[in-house]
N, C-alpha and C positions, 0 to 999 in steps of 0.2 A: 600335601606330600613332600616329604626331601627324597624321598629317593623310592624304591621298588617296594613291593609287599612280601614282608617276610612270615608275618605272626597272623594271624589269622584268628580271630575269638568268632564259636558258632552259639546263640542266645533259642536257647531249647532242644532237649535232650528227644524229641519224639523221630520216629521213624524219617521226615526228614535232618531235623537236624542233625544226629547223628549219622546221616548216609552224607549230607554237606560233609559235616566232620572227617568223615572215612574220606572220601574223595581230595580233601585239601589237603589229609596229612600223605598220602600216596603222591599226592603232587609235588611234596619235597615240604610243604611248611610246618612248621613248627603251631600247631590248632591246642586252643582252650575250649572246651565246649561247658557251656551253662546250663542249668535249667533253679528255678529257683525250692524246686521240690529237688531234696535230699535224695529221696527214691528214686523218682521223675531222672534226677542227672546218674545216679548210679546202673540204674537199666541203661540209659544210653551207655553208658563208655561200655558197661557190658557186650552190649547188643553190637555195637563196633569192631568191639577185638572178633570178636568171633564172627562178623560178620567179615573183616580180612586175612583171618583164616581160612572161613570156607572159599573164597574166592581163591585163594593161594591150592586151594586141593582141586578145583576148577580149570584154574589153567587161566585164572581173569586177568595173573599176576605172580610174578617167584615166592615161593617162602618168603627170599632175603627183601625182596619187596614190602609184604608184609609184614615182618617186621622191625623193618625200620621206620615203616609208618606207627608200627602200633606205640612205638616207642619215641613219637610224635607227638603223640592226644596226651593232652592228660585235663582232670577236670577242674574247674572253678567254680566251686561253692557259692564266690560272689563276683556281681558285677565289676566289679573295682578290682577283678584277678585279669582284665581284659582291658587292663588299663595301659599297656607293654604294648597293644593288636595296632598293625595297621590299617588291618579291614575289620569287618565283627558284620557278621551276615545277621539279622533277622529270621527266627523258624519259629514264632511266637501266631495263639492262635490266630482264626481271619477278624478278630475283634479292634476296630480300628482306635476308640479308646484305651484299648491296654498295651495298644503297638503304640500309641504317642506318650505316652508315661514311659513306655520302655527306652524308647528313643529318646527322651528327654534325663532315662536315670543314664543313656550311652554318652552323650554329652557331655555330662561330668564326670564322669569316667574313666575316659578316654582323652587323649590330646586333641586339642584343637583340630591337629591336620588329620585324623584316625579317618576313615572311608566309614558310614555307615551303611549299613545295604540291607534293602528288605528283600527279604523270597514272596512277598505275598503275591496272589495270584488275581485277587480279586479286587483288591483295596489300589484307594488311587496313591500312588507314592508321595505327591501333591501335600494331601491331605496329612500323609504321616510325619512329614515335614513343616507342616504348617511352623509352627507356636517355635522351630528350631532358629538359633543361631547359627549361620553357616550354611547356610540349605547348602549351597554349595557342591557339598564333600557327601551329599546325600542321595544312590541312586535307588533303583529297584535291579536285584540280582533273584532272578525267578525261576530256580531251576525243577526239573519232571521228575514224579514220584515213578519208581527208585530211583535215587540219585547215583547210585553205582552204575546203573545199566544205563540210563536215559542220555545222552549225549546232548541234549539240548542246554544251554541255559540262553535266557532273555535277559539282556543288559537293559538296563528302562532308563528313561534320559527324563528328567521334569523342565522346566525351565530355566531354573538355577542351578541344574548341574551343570560340575565344571565339565572340558575337555580331558583336565591332567585325571581327575575321580572316572569319568567314563573309560578311559584309557586302560587303566590300574585296571578295574574289573575284569573289562577284558583279556588283557594279559595272565590276567591271574585266570582265568574261565577257562583259557587255552593250556596251564601245567598243569590245568584240572584236568584236561584230559576231552573239556568237553569240545562243542560247535559256537560259541557265545553267535549272535546277532545283535542286532541295537534293533527298539523300539522306542515306540515315545508314547510318553505315558498318557495313558489313554483307556480308555473300556477292555479288560481280556488281554491290555496289548495287543502282541501278535497274534500268538498262536492258538488262545482260548475264543480269540474274537474273530477270527477263522474260522475257527470249530464251530460256531454256533447255529449252519444254516444246516450242519450236516441232522444235527438232533432236529432242529426247530421244523425245518420242512419236511424231513420227516412223519415228522408228529402231523404238520396240516395235511402231508398226503391221505394216512391214515383218516384224520377225522372228518377227508373229503373220499374217503371211502375208495380210494385209488387201487388199492389191495391190503393186507393185511397187515401184522406185527414181521411175520416172519419170511412172506414175500421180499419184504419190502429189506430185511434185512439179509435176508438168502441173494438178490440179486445185490446188494453193498459190496457183497462179498464175491462174490461171482464174476465182478470189474476190478477186483485188484482192493479195495478196502480190508484191514488185518483183521477187522468187528462190523458188524452192521449196527446202526443206529438204536435199535434198542433193546441189544443184548448189552451194545455201552455203556447206554442207561441202567442199565439194570445193573453192571457191576459197579457201575459209580455209586446207586443207591438216588431211587426218585426226588426222593429231598433233596438229597445237593444236587442234583444237576439243573430242578426246581427253586430251589436258593441263587445259583449262580445266574438262573435266566433273569429271575427278580431281580437283580443287581441291576443285570445289564439294562436292561428295561426301562432300571429310574436314572443309572450312572447316562445313559445315552438322551432322557429326555424324550423317552417314550416313541420310537419308531415301531410302526406297526410291524417291519419285521422282526423283531427284537422283540414282539410281545410272548409271556409263555403260555404255552398251551394248558386251556381246558383241561385237556384230557390229564395232565397231567395231573396237575390243579386236585386232580375229583381221584386217580388213587394218591394220589397223599394222602388226602382224606379220610379215605379207607383204612392205610398203612399197607397198601401195597406196595414198597420202598425197591422192590428189586431183589437181589439176592441174600441180602441179607437178615432181610423178612419172608427169606420160602418162599413169598410171592407176586411177579412184577409183572414186565410182558410178557415173561413166558413163568411156569409154572416149577419150579424148584423145588416141589416136599420129596422124590421119587429119585434122587443122582440116578445117573447125571448129568448134565443140564441138558435138556432140547438140540440149543445151539452148540456147533464144533465148529469152534476160530479153523479162518486157514494159517497152512502150518509156515512160520515167522519165514522159515528158507527159501518157502515156493513164494510171498509178497518179497522178499529180498530179492529174488532173481526176477519178478514183475520190476522191481524199481531199475535195478540193474541194467535193464535192457532199454530204460529211458522212455518220454514222451513216444507213443504208437502201439503199445503194448495195451491202452485200456482203449477199445473201440467203442462211435457214440452211434455207431450207423448199425439202423436198424434191423438189418438182413441179421447181421451178426449178435446184436441182445439178442434176438430170435431167442439165441441156441441156449441165452443164461433164461432167461424164461420170458414167459409171451409178456408180460407186463413190462421186463423192462424198457421196449423202444419208450417207453412213455413214465416211467420212475428216472431212469438216468441221467436225460437231459433234462425233466425238472431240476434235481436236485444242483446239476452240477452247473446251472442257470442262477441256482440260489448264490451256491458257495463263487463265481465267476464275480457277482454282484456284489455281492460283501468287502470282496477280494478291489474293485475297485472303487467304492465307497473309503473303503480300507487307504487309498495309493493316492486320491484326496487326499486322503485330512494326515498324508507323508506319517502314516500308523510308520510305518515299514517301507526297503527297498523292497522291488519287484523279488529278488537273490533271498536276502533273508525271510519275505513271504514264502516261499518256494521252502527253503530247508530247516524254516520252523515246523508245516505240515509231513515233511517226510521225517524228520529226528523224534519230532516231542510228540505226533499223534500216527503217525508209522504209514501214510496215506503211502498211494503209489505214485501220484501225481502232486506236484504243489499246485494250488486255486492258480498262478499265474496257468500254470503249463496248464492246466483242468478248461481253464476260459481260452487260451491258444485250442486247445483240441476239438472245442464244442465252433469256438469261432464268437464274435462278436453281435455281428447282425443276426443268429439264431436264437441264440442267448436274447438278446432284447425281445426279438418277435416272440419266443416263449412266455417271457416276462411279459408283455403287454397283454398278452392273448390272456394269462393268467393275474394279468390286474383288473380286464375288464368280467373278469369269471366272480372274482373272491379280492379283490380289495387292494387300499396300497404298499400292503408286508411285499407286493411284485411290482411296484417304484420301480422303473431302472435308476442305476448310479447315470448322475449328468457323464462320467467320461466314460462310461457304456455307449449310451444311447449316440454319443459323441463320437465314437468308432465303431460304432454297429452306420452309422449314416456317414 
């Protein structure tokens, strides 16, 4: 690049793509939205304009800002129409072959200095860029859904990504009003990787008969998580969550701690996919749903109070539920363990890990803060006890074991 980013292209006019284009326009960028399906492009542009107007009525931005942003957005019927863009963000379906074809076409349509970014949440950026010339200009720019409300963006670096491209996309994220964090190109980057133990360990506790799904969810909400793990899986969709679990397991080389749950496999086979099918870990055939999430303002207060609000002392956990002293430390130990593995692999900094989980998943504390809250010695001891009972899924990370020692 010869200067700062001023023109942004977004490929894919679905919910994510239109949302990314919206915050780009609100950030002052001339923005072009492309989709190969004309009807989808028309729908995406219409959705964007309506969202800008709705946000103004809610006070998220002024009517003047909404009008100005609407004026900066245009439809790009062809990829060639993105040729003037300094940065193109791809928000196409999670299919590696499709993304490779798209990036190859973008490399031909755009200038040799244009930055090409993928919004993928599960595919390696290195694999997407493998066949491209000038791979140093390819990065990940992973937004969270819905982009207009979620403040986190992961700036993902491959071994080839240039400092110039990473700095430029970081600056774009800031101007869009997001909080950028730097992540290494690895399975799940930072946020989705560190979220793995929250659901996988809860599924293992369910399989071990520690407690039922409703009890585990109630306990997790009781200590400050926005949603319980099973409520969250039902919302995402068991099939989607299982697909992510399988992808992690394959990309990571089959570590036991990432092994998909047989409970989830069975439920997906039966068609119990969560809210969208009417039945998952809960029955949604008779609304309202059985679980009521903790109000967002309550969680915000708990976050504002900082470390110390979440207690791990059995006597105080008992006030939430009699099973809490067993469930909470076990869950936090696995979260701490995954964070230790990620730190050893230099996936991201401790501060970025904490930021990722606070902003990306609305956790009351980040994983490093949770690890400090429980204590390395207690976490390692608990993991070794569980390892003796249940196997290598509980093997302590070398860094955690060293800290405990």
